[in-house]
C-alpha positions in Angstrom: 7.4 8.2 2.1 9.3 10.7 4.1 6.4 11.9 6.3 7.2 11.3 9.9 3.7 9.9 10.6 2.1 6.7 9.4 0.5 6.9 6.0 -2.3 4.6 4.7 -3.3 4.4 1.1 -6.9 3.5 0.4 -7.2 2.1 -3.1 -10.9 2.0 -4.1 -10.5 1.3 -7.8 -7.7 0.7 -10.3 -4.3 2.1 -9.4 -1.7 2.1 -12.2 1.4 4.1 -12.9 1.6 7.3 -10.8 -1.4 6.4 -8.7 0.2 3.1 -7.6 3.5 4.8 -7.1 1.8 7.2 -4.6 0.2 4.3 -2.9 3.5 2.4 -2.7 5.0 5.5 -1.0 2.6 4.9 1.9 3.4 2.7 4.9 0.2 0.6 4.6 -2.0 -0.1 1.6 -5.7 -1.2 1.7 -7.5 -2.1 -1.5 -10.9 -3.2 -2.6 -11.2 -5.6 -5.5 -9.0 -3.3 -7.6 -6.3 -3.7 -10.2 -2.8 -2.2 -10.0 0.7 -1.9 -11.3 3.5 0.7 -11.3 7.2 0.9 -12.2 9.5 2.7 -9.7 8.6 1.4 -6.2 7.0 -1.8 -7.3 10.3 -3.8 -7.5 11.1 -2.8 -3.9 7.7 -3.9 -2.7 7.3 -7.3 -4.5 10.8 -8.1 -5.9 12.5 -7.3 -9.2 11.5 -10.4 -11.1 7.8 -10.3 -10.4 7.7 -6.5 -10.9 9.3 -7.0 -14.3 6.8 -9.7 -15.2 3.9 -7.5 -14.3 5.3 -4.4 -16.1 6.5 -6.2 -19.2 3.2 -8.0 -19.7 1.1 -5.0 -18.6 -0.8 -7.5 -16.5 -2.8 -6.1 -13.7 -3.5 -7.9 -10.4 -6.7 -7.9 -8.4 -6.9 -7.2 -4.7 -6.5 -10.9 -3.7 -3.4 -11.4 -5.8 -2.0 -8.0 -4.7 -2.3 -9.2 -1.1 -0.8 -12.6 -1.8 2.4 -11.0 -3.4 2.8 -8.5 -0.6 1.7 -5.4 -2.6 -1.0 -4.5 -0.2 -1.7 -5.2 3.5 -5.5 -5.6 3.4 -8.1 -6.4 0.8 -11.7 -5.7 1.5 -15.0 -6.4 -0.3 -16.2 -3.3 -2.0 -19.4 -1.8 -0.7 -22.2 0.0 -2.5 -20.7 3.4 -1.8 -17.4 2.3 -3.4 -15.3 3.4 -0.3 -14.6 0.1 1.4 -10.8 0.5 1.3 -11.2 4.1 2.6 -13.3 2.9 5.6 -10.8 0.1 6.4 -7.9 2.7 6.2 -9.8 4.9 8.7 -10.2 2.0 11.0 -6.5 1.3 10.9 -5.7 4.9 11.6 -8.0 4.8 14.6 -5.9 1.8 15.9 -2.8 3.9 15.6 -4.1 7.0 17.3 -3.8 5.8 20.9 -0.2 5.0 20.5 2.4 7.5 21.5 3.1 9.8 18.6 6.8 10.1 19.3 7.2 6.3 19.6 5.3 5.8 16.3 7.5 8.4 14.6 10.7 6.9 15.9 9.5 3.4 15.0 8.8 4.5 11.4 12.2 6.2 11.1 14.0 3.1 12.5 12.2 0.8 10.1 12.8 3.0 7.1 16.5 3.5 7.9 16.9 -0.2 8.6 15.5 -1.1 5.1 18.3 1.0 3.5 21.1 -0.8 5.3 
């Protein structure tokens, strides 16, 4: 979360507990038709009440629901290689590359600090 560069999590499978926590620490999350839930960062990402509901029930959500509740930014159809989210994450990274690295770094810092105010 504190890296000065944009981070993108590619979730090509089930992400629960620590795996989802790592994904939630990233700036952008891309998932295939996966399932996920975690406990620490989840309430900040989707709200306390919904996070409690998912955690208390141990219910997982698929990619479509994860996108609809704001847990991930993109959901993609899985491919035969099983790396569809990874490929979408790379495409996003390529979109970011032409932007000025200092401007991106400052934008990320401003957004992160603004969220704590």
